[in-house]
N, C-alpha and C positions, 0 to 999 in steps of 0.2 A: 103408349100414346096418351098423350093430353089434348084435350079438347082443341087447343090453340093449334096443333099440330095437324090435328081431322081436318081442319078448319081450311090450313093453307093446302093442305092434299088435295081436299075435294075440290076446292077452286083452281086447282091447278097451278098454285104458287110455288115459288123455289121456299125451300127450307131455310128459316131465316138463319138456325143456328149452324149450319153447314155456311150458308153466305158469311156468317161473321167471324166465321173459323176460316174462309178462306180470306177474307177481306184485313184479317188481322194477323197476316202473317208476316214474318219478316225475318224468319230463317232461311238458309240455303235448301237447295232443292238437291235430294240424293236419291243417284240411281245407282242399281247396284246387277251387276252382270252375276246372275247366279248359276252355279254348275253342279253336277253330281256329283263329281269326282275331280281331283287333279286332272289337266292335262286335254278337257274339252275344250280348250279355246278360250278362256274366258281374257286373259288379259291380252291377249292379243286384238282379241273384238275390240275390246275397251280403247287400245291405243289406235285402232283404226278410226272408229267414230273421233278419237281426240283430233287425230290427224285431220279430219273435214273438218271438224269443229272449229279447228285452227284456221282451215281456210277460209272457212264461212264466216266468223266471227272474230278469233283474234281471243286474245288472252287465255290461251291456254296452257296450264303449268304442270310438270309431274313432278310430285310430291314424292313419290316413290313407287318402284315396278322392281318386282322380282322375275326375271327373265329365266332364271336358270341356265342359262348358258347355251338357250334356243335361237339359233341363227336369224331365224324367221321375226321373232318377238324384238329383238335387238336391233333388225333393219326399220323397225316402225318407229324407234325412237329420233332418228334425222329428222331433223327441223321442229322437233319439239326441244322446248327448254327445260331441262332436268334440274331439280333442287338439288345440292348438296345437301350429305346426309350428316347430322351431328354425331360426333363420336363422343361415347361414354365408355369411361374406364370401368371395368368391373373384373374383380379378381385376379387381375395383372393382365388383362388383355383389353383391348380395344374395340369395341361395338359399335357399329354405326347404325344409328337407328334416324328414324320420319325427323326432320324438324321441325315440330309443329310452330315454335314461336315466331321463326321466319318464314313460314306460310303465314302465319296472323299478320305478322310484319307487311308482306309482299301484297297480301288480299287479292288473290289475281280472280278473273270471273268464274271459273272454271278449274278444278284443280281435281289432279287423277290420281288416285290412293289406293295402291294394291294392297290384296291380303286384309282386307276387313279383320278378321278373327285373330292377326298376328299380336302377339306378346311383346310389349316394349321389355327393354333390358330395366334391370334393376335403377333405381335415381332417375326415370321419366317421372314427368308428371302426372301420367296414367298410365296403369300398368298394362293395358290393352288399346289397341289401335281404335276400336270401334269408338272407345271415351275421347279420342282425340278428332275423330272426325266428328263428333257431337259438338265440342267446343268450334268447331272451324263452321258447322251448319249455324249453330247458335249467332256465330260472327256474319254471316249473311253469304258466304261461300257456298257457290255451287262444287256439289263433290260426285265423281264416279268414282266406283269401288267396285270389287269381285268378293266373291263369297261360295264357298262349297255347303251343300246342304246340310253335310254331318256336321258342321260346327255348332249348328241351332242349339241353344241352351236343351230344349225341351227335347231334343232327337237323340241326346248322348246315349241313353240306355235302348232305344232303339238300335241306335247304328253299333252299340257293342254286340249286341243280341246279334245283329246280323254280320259283320263284320269281326266280329270277338276285340274288336280295336277300341279302347275308350278314349273321345276325344279329351284333351288336357286345353286347347283354346278354342274356345266358345263365345257367343254373342247373344244375347236375349232376343226372347221373338220378338219384343218390341218393339228394336229398331228398325224389324224388316217389316214389322207392319205400319211403321210411320213412313218407310218410303214411298219416295212420290213416283217411281218410274223402276222396276224390274222387268231385268231382259235375260229370258231362261236359252243359258248355252247349252244344247241339245245335241248330241250325236248317239248313235247306238253305242250298245255295250262291245260290239264286235269293230266296230270303226275304232272307238279309245282302244283297243286291247293290239290293232292293227299297228295304230300309231305311236304304240309303245313298243313294240316291235322293231319297229324302225329307228327305234332312237331317237323320236321326237319329242318324247316327255322327258323319262330319264337316261342315263347310261345302260350299257347294254346289259353289265351283271346286275345293276340295281333293277332295270325296269323287268327282268327274268324272274327276281325274286318276289315284284311286286306283283306281277301277274299270278303269282301260284299262290296268293295270298289277300289281299284287299281288293286287288282287282280282278277276282274273279266272277265270270259272267253270271252266275246265280247274285254274287254281291252288288254288282253295276246295276243290275235288272229291278235291285230293290230300292237304291238309292236315286236310279232316277225316277221310280216312280212316287220317293220320296220329292224328289228336287220339282216334278210336275203337278203334286196336290199344291205344296206350297203358293206356286206360281198364280195354278188356277184361284186358289184361297184370295190372294192379293187383287189380283184382277178383279176376283168378286166384289172385293172391298173398295176398289176404287170406282166400279160401275155404280154401285149404291151411292156412293159420295157425289159421281157426277150426274145421277138421276135427281138426289137430292135439291144439289144446287141449279138445275133445270127447272124441279117443278114437277119431272114425267111421275106419271101414275104409275103404280107398278107394282108387284108382291114383295111385300119385305119381309123381314127375318122374324120367323115365329115367337122369338122370345124367350128363349132357353135360356137357362139361369144354373150355372152347375156350382154345388159345394163339393169341396175337399174338405175329408176330415183326417187330421195328422194327429200324432199324437210324437212323445219322447222319445222314439225309437228310431232306428236305423232306416226303416221304410219312408221316414216324413220326404227327403227329398226326391225321391222316386214317385211318391203320389203328388207331389207339386209338379212334378214335371207331367205325369199322367194328365193332368188337370189341363195342363197349359196345351197340351196335345187335342184333349178332348176338346177345347175350346177353338182350339184353328179348325179342326173337323166340323163346328158347327157356324161357321162363317164369323168369328172371332165372338163368340155368347161371351158375356159377362160372366166373371167367375170367383169364387171367393174362396179362398182358405182359412179351415176354421179349426182350433183347438178347444177342446172342453176340459175346462178346470172341474175336480169332483172336490167339493169340500171336503168328504170324507175319506179320502184316501192321502195317502203318506205324499208330499209333493217328491217331484223328481230329484235324483241325485243331481249334482251340478254336471256332470258327463252328457246326462240325458238331457238335460236343460239347454246346455248348448247346441245340440243335434236340433232340438225343437226350437232355437232362435236363428239358428245356420238357415233352418228350414222355411223359416216366416220371412228373413231377409231374403230369400230365392226366390218366393211367391212373390214378393216387393218387385224384384227386379224383374220378373217375369209377366209383370204387369194385372195381379192379383188382387184383390181388396182383402186385407187380414181382418179375422173378428177373434175375438177369445171369448167362450160361451161359458156360464155358469150352471152346475147342476151336476146334483147328484144321481136323478137317473140319465144314464147318458143317452138312452136312444129318446126317450121323451124330449130331453132339451134338443137335442138333433132335430127329430121332427117338427119341434115347435117352430125354430127356427126356421128350417126348412118350409113349413105354410106361412111362415108371417112374410117370406119373400119370397114368393113366388117360386121356388128352387124345383126346378124339372129333373135333374141329373145330380147321382149323389155318387161320389168317388171315395170308398174305403179300402181299407187295407187289410189282408189277413195270412196273417204268419202262421208257421209250420210250428206250433207249440208239442213237444214230446214230453215222454214222462208222466208224471204226476201234475204238470202245469194243464196239460188237456183235461185233466179232471176237475180241476178246481177255476179255470178261468173259461167263460162263454166266449166265443169269439163276437164282435160287432154286427159281421156282416150277416151272420143268419140272423139275428135277433131284428136286424131294420128289415130285413125281408121279410119277416113274421109282421110287423108292426105296422111298414109304410103302406101308405095309399095314392097311388098318382105317380110319384118320380120314378124314374129309372135306376136303377142302381148298378155302379162299375164295382167291382172287385178287384181288384190289383193282389196278385200273392205277391209272398215273398219272393221267389225266385228269378222276378221278373226284374226285380233290383239292380243286378249284376252283383258285383264284385264290391264287397264294401271299402269306402274311399279311405286311406289313412288317415287317423286323427288321433289328437293328441293324449296320451293314457288317462284314463280317467283316475282321480285318487282314488286309495283306498278308501273303502266306507269303514272305517276303524269304529265309529260310535255305534254303526248299525251292531258290528260283529262285536260289538263290545256288550252290548245290550244283551244279545242271547248268551255270551259268556255267565254275565252278571247273572241273569235269570236262571241258568243252570246252577252258577254258584248258591243261588238264595233256595233253589229248590235240595241242593246238600246240606245247608244249613238247617232246612227242615226235618229232614232225615235226622240228622244229631239231635234236635229239640223233641222228636218224635219219640226216640227211643230213650232219651231220660225221662220223658211222661209216661209212656209206656209201662217204664221198670217200677214206678211209683204211685198212679192209677190204673186200676183196673176198669177194664172197658171204655177206655177213654174213644172217641170218637176222632181218632187221627186225621180222618177226610177231610175235616173241617179246617185241619191246620195247612193242609197240602192247598186248598183251596184259596186260604187267606196268604200265600206265596205267588198263587198265579193272577190274585188280583193286585199284589203288590208290583210284580212284573209289568201288567199292562199298565198301570199308572204311571210307573218311573218311565218303562223303555219302550212303551207302544206295542202296536197290534204283534208283530210277529214275533218278538221277545215271548210275547202274554203266550202267543201260539206253542212256543217251543216249552215255556215252562210248564203249560198244561201236559203237553207231551211228556215231558222229564217227570210231573208229579205223579201221571198214573202211573207208568213203569216203576220209578222207586216205590211208590204204595203197595203195588202188589207184590217185588221183588222183597220189601222186608217188612211188611206188615200184614201181608196176608197168607194164610196156612196152604202149601209148605212152605215155610219162611227161607227165604234166599234161592227161590227158585222162583221162576216165569210162570211156572204151575199152578194153576188154581184149584185146590182139594176139594171146595165143596161149590154145590151148585148154586147156592144161594150167594155165595162170594164173585161169581160168574155176573150173577145183576150188578150186582155191587158195585162191581171193577168197572163195568161196563156205564152203570147211571154215572157214575164218578167223572169217568174219563168224558163222556157227552156233555157235563156240567162245565167241568172244567176249560174246556176247547171253548164252549159257547160263552162262559164267565168272561176267561182270557180276551176272548176275540171281540165280546162287546167293550170289556173296560179298555183295551190296547185303542181301538176305533173311537171311544169318547175322548180318550187323550189326545190322540191325533187328532179328531176335529176339535178339540179345544185349544190346541197349539195353532192350528190353522187361524181359526175362529179370532185367534188372540195377535198372528201376524197381520191378518188383513183389518181388523181394529187398530192395529198400531199403525198401518200406513195409510189408511183414512184419516188417525187422527194427525198425523206427522203432516197430509196433506192439506188438513184443516188447517194446522198452526200456520202452516206454510204460507196458506191461503192470505190468513188474517194479519199475518205479519206483511206479506205483500201487498194488500190492499192499503193498508197503513202507512204504506212508503209515500211521501210526497215530492221525490225527488228521486232523478233516475240512478243517481248514484247509489241512494240507500237502496231503492228495489234490486240494482247489480249484487252488493253487500247480502242482503237477506238471502238470494237467489242463490250465489256460492256459496253461504252457510248452509242450506237447507240441503244442496246437494251435495254437496262434502258430507255431511251426516247420511244422506240417505243412502250412495253409495261407496264409504268408507275410503274415499280416495282423495286426492287433488281436483280442484275443478278451477278454473279461470273464464271469465265473465269479460265480453269485450264489448263495448260501446261504438258506435259511429260519431267519429269525431269529424268532422266536413267531411271531405271524399275517402277520408281511411275511416279503420276503426282502430282504437288503442283498448288496452287492457285497462277494464275498471275497477274491479275487484277479482281478489283470489280467497280460496281457503283449503286448508288450514291459514295459508299466508298466499300473496301474488307471486306468483313460477316467473323469473326470466325466460324468454321462450326463444329457441332458436330463430333462424331465418327459416330453415325448411319447416315450423311449427306455422311461422307466422304466415307463409306464402299457403299454407293450406285453408288458414284460418280466414284469410282473405279470398280464397278460392270460395267457402260455405258462404261468405257474407256476399260474393257477387252473384253466385247460381241460386243459393239458397239450399245446395246438397251436400250431405255430409263429403268429409273429407280427413283424411290424413289415418292414422294407423287403422286397421281393419275395415278399411273402405275400400272403394275401386277408385280413388281420386288420391293420389299422394301418398298411398301407405307406408312411405317409408318416414314418414312424421313420428315424433314421438308421442302426440296427442291423437285425440279422436273429436271433431269438431263439429258440432251440430247446431243448426238456423234457430234463431228462436222468430219465430213466425208469427206476428199479431194478426188482430183483424184487415188492419189495412196493407202493413207492410212490415219488412222483418225490421226487429227491435234492435238485432246483437248476436251474436254468437257466444256459445258455450264450447271451453274446450274441457274433453275429460282424461284421465290416466286410460288407456285401453283396458285395461284389467276391468275397471270400475261397470264396464257393462256386457260382460260376459254373462253373467246371471240374467235369466232373461226377466225373473220379477223384479231387480234391481233396471232392468232397462226400460220394464213398463214404467215404474215410479219416479224415474228420472223422467221420462219424457211426457207423463204427467203433470212433473213441475215446469219443465220446460214451456208448457204450456200456457200455466199459470204465470211464470215469468214473465212471459211476453204480453201476456195482456197487462202484466203492472207495470211492466216498462213504457207502453204504450199509452198505460192510461196517466202514468208521470209525465209525459210529452205531451199529451193533450191538455194537462193541466197548467202547465208551463207554459204552453202556447195561449190558453185563455189567459192568465196573468196578463203576457207580451199583451194579450190582443185587447186587455179592459184597460193596460196602463196607456194603448194607442189610443182608445177611444175617450180617455178622458185627456189626454194630451190635445187629440183633435178639438176637443169638446172645447180646450180651453185656448187654444190658438184661433178658434174663429171666434169666441167672445172676445179673445184681445184683438184682434181683426175689425171686429165690431166696433169696440169701444176706440180704437187709435182713429176708426175711420170719422167717429161721431164726436167724442169726445177731446180730441187733438186739432181738428180740425175747425171745431167750432172758437176756442180760443186765437187759432192761427186767423183764420177769417177778421178776427174782430183787431188784432195785431197789423195785419197787413192792411186793413181799410185805412186804421187810423194813422199807420205810419205814412201810408199814399195821400191823404188830406195832407197831412201836415209836410210833405214834399213838396204837392203840387199846389198848396192855398197856404202854405207857410205864411208869407208875408201881409195875407187879406182878411186872415183866420182873426176872429175876437179873442183877447185874453184868457178869456174864461173859458170860450170851445175849446184851446188852444192846450189848456189846463186838463180839462173833461177828456180831450183826446189822449195824451198824457198817461194821465191817471186811468184809463182805460188800458192802456197798454202795459202799465205796468202790474195793474192786476191779472193780464191775461198772462201776461210771461210768468207770473207768479203762479197760477195756475197751471200753466204748461210744466215748471217746474216743480210741481208736486204732483203732477198724473206720471212724469219720468220718474221721479224717484220711487214713487208707487210702484211703477212697473219694474223699476232695476231691483225693490226689495223682493217682489212676487216672484223674482225669478233668482233671486237668492234662496228664499224661501224652498222653491220648486227644485232647484237643481242641489240641495243641499248644501249650499257652498256659506251658509249662514255661520259666522264665528262667535260666540258668547264671550263676553270678560266679566266675571264675577267680582264686584268692587264693593266693600260696605257704603250702603246708600242709603242717605235718609231722603225718602218721596217727597219730603213735603217742598224741598229743594227742586227736584225734577218737576214737579207739578205746577210750582211756580214760574221754571223755566219754560215749561209748555205752555202756561197762560201765556207768558211773554210774546212769544211765538205766532200764537193767533191774535195779539192784542188787535192788529189794523184791520181784521176783519170782523170784529167783534161789531164795531159801528155802534147802535145805539142799544145792543144787548148787556146786560151787567154779570160781571162773574162773581159768588160769593165763595169764600176759602171759609173751611172749618176744619181747622187743626188744631189736636189736642198740643199744651206744652210741651209733654215729653212723649215720645213715639220710638218704639223699636227699630236699629238699623236693619235692612235687609240685605242679604248678598244677590245684588243683581248688575245687570249693565245699563251705566245710567245713560247713555246715549239712544241705546232702544227700546228703555221702560220711554223716554223723553218722545221719540217719534209714534208710540205707542198712545200715549195719550195726546199727542197734537192729531192723531189720526181722530181718536174719538171725538175732541173739543171740534175739529171742522166739522165732523157731522153733527154732531149737536148745533154748531150753527148752523149748517145748510137747513135743518129741520126743523128750526124755531123759529119764532116773530122776531121782527125789532120790538126793543121795550121788553123782551121776557127775561125771566133768570136762569142762567145756567149756576148750577152749584157746585162746587167741588170740595171734597172730604177725604179725610184720612184717620182711618181710627183701628184700633188694634181687637181682633176676634179668636179668642185661644190661642193658638199657635200659629198665627196669620196675620200680616199684616194687610188691611183693605182698602184699596182706593174706589172713591164712590164719584161719578160724574153724571148728573143729573140735567136733564132740561125741561122745559115747559112745552115741548112739539106736541103734535099730535098724538104721538106715538105709535108703537108697533104693530099690528095685529097679534093676536094669539098664536095664530097659526101661523106667523112667520118671525117668530121668536127663535126657533131651531136654526134655521135658513140665513139671519141678519149675519153671523160671519162667515156665509159662504163666498166664493171669488164672484165678482161681477154682478151681486145682489145688491140691487138699493129699491127704494118705494118709486112708485111711477110719477108723487107729483114731490114739488119743491115748494117751500115756502118762503124762500129766499130772494132778496129782490135781484131783479135781473132774469127772472124764469129761468133758462136751462143754463145760465150762467153758475145757478148754484149746485144743480148735478156733478157728481163723482164720476169716476171711472167705474165705481164699485167694490174698490180694492183698500180701501180705508180700513175697516175693520177686521177685514181678511189678514191682513198683513197688523193687523194688532194682536190678534189671537195667535196668529205666529211667533209673534215676538214672543210674547206673552209664555207662552207654553216652552219657547227655548230655552228662558230663565227656570222653569221648573214652576210655574204660578198656572195659576189659572180665570178663566175671563167668563163673564157672562151678561144676558140682557135682560129687562125684566119691564114692563111695561101693562095697561096703565098703572102711572104712578098716584095722580092727584086729578082732581078737578080745575080744567084751565079756568079763566075768568066768564067766557060765555054758559059754562055751566055742564061742559062736555068733555069726558073723561080724556086724558092725555101724559104727556110723560114718557121719557124714556130714562131709565138710571142705567148707566153700565157698570159694572162691577169687575174689578182687579184685586185677586187673593196671592201676596206673595207670603212662602211662608218664613218666619222669622226663624234665626239660627244663635242660638246661645251661645256669647261669648262675651269675656269680660269688659265692659263700658260699652257694650252693644247700645244702650239707651241714651238717646240724642236729647 
């Protein structure tokens, strides 16, 4: 309990987590009518209450009900709307199943769905009806359903022991724990058997057989106890939640924590179910299923690995947390985890080893019992697991048996070499030769082949080389000691060599996996776009699983295949349906899962930090190996983060572009509101004066007003032209036309265009007699020069000099425009070509009339760079007549193109 929780409870306030969970509820409510066995009246009671709800509230729909021919139950359907069932063709037969899509389309207030644990026909969206109910609940529909206690997943083994019948149709215990209401339909075993005898449950012959088998009094009594316990646990959970929401003080759970230890064996699933039952008995205590990987042990074969993987998946379905521990010392690793996580209950299995295995393998249970301090130990024996569930035949371990045969052959070769040496060398120490064969077996084939080689070597050394020869008897007492020492040393050496080899291989596999994860992380972190990240993720997953992979990314409201490895595969409609399900729900779907298992691919969601980033599809066989699956899941996490990071980077770029656009729009509005309204006001005032007082105005005044109109109209024309030019630059619509151009002609044309604004300013031209031509757009270059000249006129005084020059500098033709104005501060030189950037003061006659929109130099820069040139500003250039530094020089550099006759 945290300090905040303690403070809330001490003050009698409601638990905030409980209130938030209730406030954030959007799914429908689930009510389960729970019974101990068929025939107790679950369906009858559900329909009876449904009829009352129909009378009181309306909108009650019967999705599916199995009456089993019982007239009393069928009579309750009168007045209730019953949905039509959906036909499904399977093996030449037509099966009628619950129509999930129709129920979602109608979306009634209350839906009655019988037989919660029913298995759907192949071809349905979900293999189990309880999964249909989950989808209905997520859509906001209230559900009433029926369930027998023997169908709970954690009770499968218990029910098998009680009744001798193994239930194939099960539901996870977690769905019962999440039920909003549980109503126990309870009658005594005697009453149930009486109903059977009266034919109210089964037909007479069937009822007689059932009464002698499943429905025996002792079986029904045990099932009734299980049902009562499960109902009591659920009621206790609901009471605790109600007390939390109301802020009622009271005794809370003592904090029991359960750890279930499983291995790659047949007991794994039974241990998981036992852990769930123990959790239920302790008021739904948190429980964890752990598997310990031992680096000094050989990895389990594929069949045992599948058994472990299936057990871990079952634990996840039953609501457990999964963890994989690593350590050579099994007992120390388990107890260390138990101490660090406050584990109070440990569940382990104890198999019945027979023969030589009992001598060489110590059970984990006694070792934990000796070492543990504080936690209760629950030992599940192998007989409690019941009959083995049939599984796919394990592949033959050809390689392992091949190692034993090769070790025996190596010892046989050593015998031949020993015979040759013994005939040629007296008193040769042949024991060392056999020792070498044991070492080679350990290094080449591993631990157990090395032990096999040691045993064969000891027997062969005795039979062929110790007196009496070709006999297993040992003639001399000294040879007995030699044989025993040799056998012990050979076994020890072979075992250690094989273990070192196996450890080296296991370490190499782990190092390879870590290296692959690091490489994938580096590649994914360097992906700038989501499409690049998807391609890299597909390649890495395909390499990790040795199978085909397809990656889907969101495209509007749907998802679309974005990358695949080795190639992008075309998926069927069933596959796409499973992929969309995973994208919508975030749950695994497709082959090997509980949703749409008929699909050819297995789909997993790419869950990022904020939301889902996409979906990945695998070939089903790619995830059969537990190690491959863990590696793939780690890559999925990295891929989801990489995709989310790429999406955030793209969003950041868009946000920056939007910010710049907003800044440009704001500056443009400011410019339009000020720089356009000022000349418009002058034009409007002068025109109004001429209209109102045209006949009485003096000719000189009239000429001055007309001159003002012309000047301000030209000024407006320049502003509009600048805005249009800037829009072309910003929108990428600028098209340049490259022609051989003499920049002297362009400069002269630009000076002519601004000549009327020069007034008393002088323009000096400094052109060489011969100048190389450049490939440029004469119109754009002229406009750029006009903007620069107008800027020079604006910021220079009457009578000052504006100097224009053109010259060659290495591979460039340089245009220089220099004025005698007050210059540009050094700090402003780098920003003078920015949009809407202008000095605060103007020396031009007319004050504000001399200011521009601050676009002229920015447009010049855009035009020059569009032609492949460069532009720069320098200041101060020289001392002004009053002795203060000043002057501004704008330099344009255009690259010369070598061509015949390019010099003019």
